[in-house]
N, C-alpha and C positions, 0 to 999 in steps of 0.2 A: 441422122439426127434424132428421129422419132424413137428409135430403138434405145439411144442412150437416154433420153427423157424418160421412156417408159420404165426402164431398169431403176433409174434414180427416183423417179416418183415411187415406184413399188417398195423400195428399201426404206425411203423416207416415211411413208405411210405406216408400214410395219413397225418401224422404230417408234413412231409416234403412238401407236397402239400400246406398246410395252411402256413407254414413257408416262402416258396417261394412266395405265394400269398401276404403275408403280406409285404415283402421285395421288391417285383417287380410289384405288381398289376397284371393287366389282362396280361401284356407281360410275366410274370412269369409263368402263366398258359399255355400260347402258348408253352413255353419252357418245361414244364413238360409234356404236350401232346407229342411232338416229342420225348423227352428222353425216357418217358416211353413205347412209341409205338415201338421204334427201339430196345430197350433192351428186351421187353417182347417176341419179335419175334425171338430172339437168345435163350432166356430161355425156350421158349415153346418146344423146341427140346428135352429137358430133362423131363422124366417122373419119378414121385416119388409117394411113398405111403404115404397118409394121412387119418388119421381116418380109416384105413384099406382099402382104395379105391385108384385106380390108377388114377392119374391125371397129368396134365402138369403143369410145374412150372411157366409159365408166367402170371398165372391168377391174381396175386396180382398186378402186375404193370398195366396189361391190364384193370382191374377194376377201378384203380384209374384215369384212362383216362376219364371214365364216371364222376368221381367226378370232375375233371377241367372242363369238358364241361357243367355240371350242375351248377357249380359256375358261370361260364361265363354267361349261360342262365338266371340264377336267378338274378345276380347283374349287369349285363352288356348288356344284351339283346340277342335277337335270332340271330341276324347278326354276333355278335362277336363270338357266339358259333359255327356258321357254319363256320367261318373263321378259328377257331382253328382245326375243323374237316377237312377242306380241306389243312390246312397246314401240318397235320398229315399224310394225304394221299399222299401228294407230297414227304414228307420227307422219308416215307417208301419206295416208289418207286425209289427215288434217292439212298437210302442205298443199295437197292437190285442191281440195274445197277452198282454202283461204285465198289462193293464188287466183282461182277462178272468180271469186268474190272481188278481188282487187281489180281484175280486168274489167268488171262491170261499172266501176266508177268512171263517170264522164271526165276526161282529163282536161286540165286548164289549157287555155291557148298557149301558154308558155312551155307546156310540158313536151318532153322530147322522148320520154322513156316508154309511152304506151305501145308504140308499133314493135319496139324490141321486146317488150315483155310478152306482147301477143305472139311474136314470132317464136320465143322460146317456150312460154307456158301454155300456148294455145294447143300444143301437142300434149301437154302434161297429162290430161285426164286419161287418154288411151295409154300412154307410157306408165302412168301410175297404176292403172288397171292391170296391165300386163306384169308390172313390176310386183304388185301386191299379190297377184295369184301365184307367180313364179316364186316369190320370196317366201310365201307362207308355206306352200308345198315343200320347196327345197330345204328350207331352215328347219322345219318340223321334222323332215325325214333326216336331216344332218345330226339333230340332237338324238333321235331315236337310234340311228346306225352308230353314232359315236358311243352310246352307252351299251348297245347291243354287244358291238366288238369289244368294248372294255370288260363287259362281263364274261364274254367267251374267252377272252385271253387272261382272265383273272388280274386285270389291272396292269398288264405287262405291254410293252410294244406301244408305247404312245405314238411313235411315228407312224404305226400301221392304222391306228383308229383315226388319227388326225388326217392322214392322207386319203384313205379309203372312204371314210365317210363324206369327206368334202367333195373327192373327185366325182363320186356318183351323184351326190346332190347337185353339183354344178352343172353336170349334163342335164339333169331333170329341169333346173332353173333355166338354162340356155334355151331349151326347145320351147318350154311354155312361154317365157318372156318374148322371144323373136316372133312366136305365132301371134301372140295377142297384140303385141305393141308394133311390130314392124312389117308384118305380113300385109302386101299390098303397096307399101310404100316404096319398095325397090323391085327391080325385076326379079324374077325367080332365082336366076343364077347368082346375083349379088346377094339376095336374102339368104340362100343356102351357105354362101360363103361367109356371111356375118354370123351364121349359126355355128358353123365349124370354127372360125376363127376366135368368136366369143368364148367358145368352150376351150380352144387351146390356150388362150391367154389366161383364163381362170384356172385351168389345169397347172400351168407354169407357176401361176401364184400360189396354188395349193401346196406345190412342192417347195416353193421358196419360203413359205411361212413356216415350215417345219422346226427349223433351228429356233425360230421365235417362240415357239411352243415350249421348248427346252429352257430357252433363256428367262421366260417369264416365271418358271418355277424357281429361278434362283433370285429374281428380282423382286418377287412378291414382299409386300411390307411385313413386319412382325405381326400386327393384328390379323391380317389375312392368314398368316401361317398357323397362328393359334385357333382361327376360327374354321379351318379347313375341316377338321374332323366332324364338326357339327354341321357342315353345310353339304359335304358329300353324301 
């Protein structure tokens, strides 16, 4: 059941990235980076069994952030991709701060949400710190690697730069995030399994999003096509 849900969720999310890109252009991709990054840092608190392995739930949404930044890199240039990375970094930091402030308010006698919010967002500072460190390091590496490979291949082999830059960056992200956010919360064996399965899930997502990179080139709006020459 989880495997079917995972695959369906992955396809839905990748399709929505393209749909939002088609409707709103690069601005939509900025929004998807922020949305996916904030939500995946809540979902990551839930561990599930997929293909017999223990993994965190936030992998699908987080992996699609790489699709958004790769689309920006490919069709709008390196600076736009870096701008999206920094916007996501700021949004995640603000989300963590704002939710901690919300928890400081004394709840009313009739309130039922406080313990549930504490259960979820009480972990958020550590998760956010791990995510922010991993996100910034891996995403900046992804943008750099994407354009480095693009330059070395003279703009050919989109599949190569999309997969290679993302897969290496995802490994960097998985190690940094799991160490900062999850070390000590699980037994060492479970923690190592989470690191490996987290990367496997992200690896699969990186391979799965390649056709969507090519579809995006066909789906871009006319204004985006005309602006490509000045953005790249």
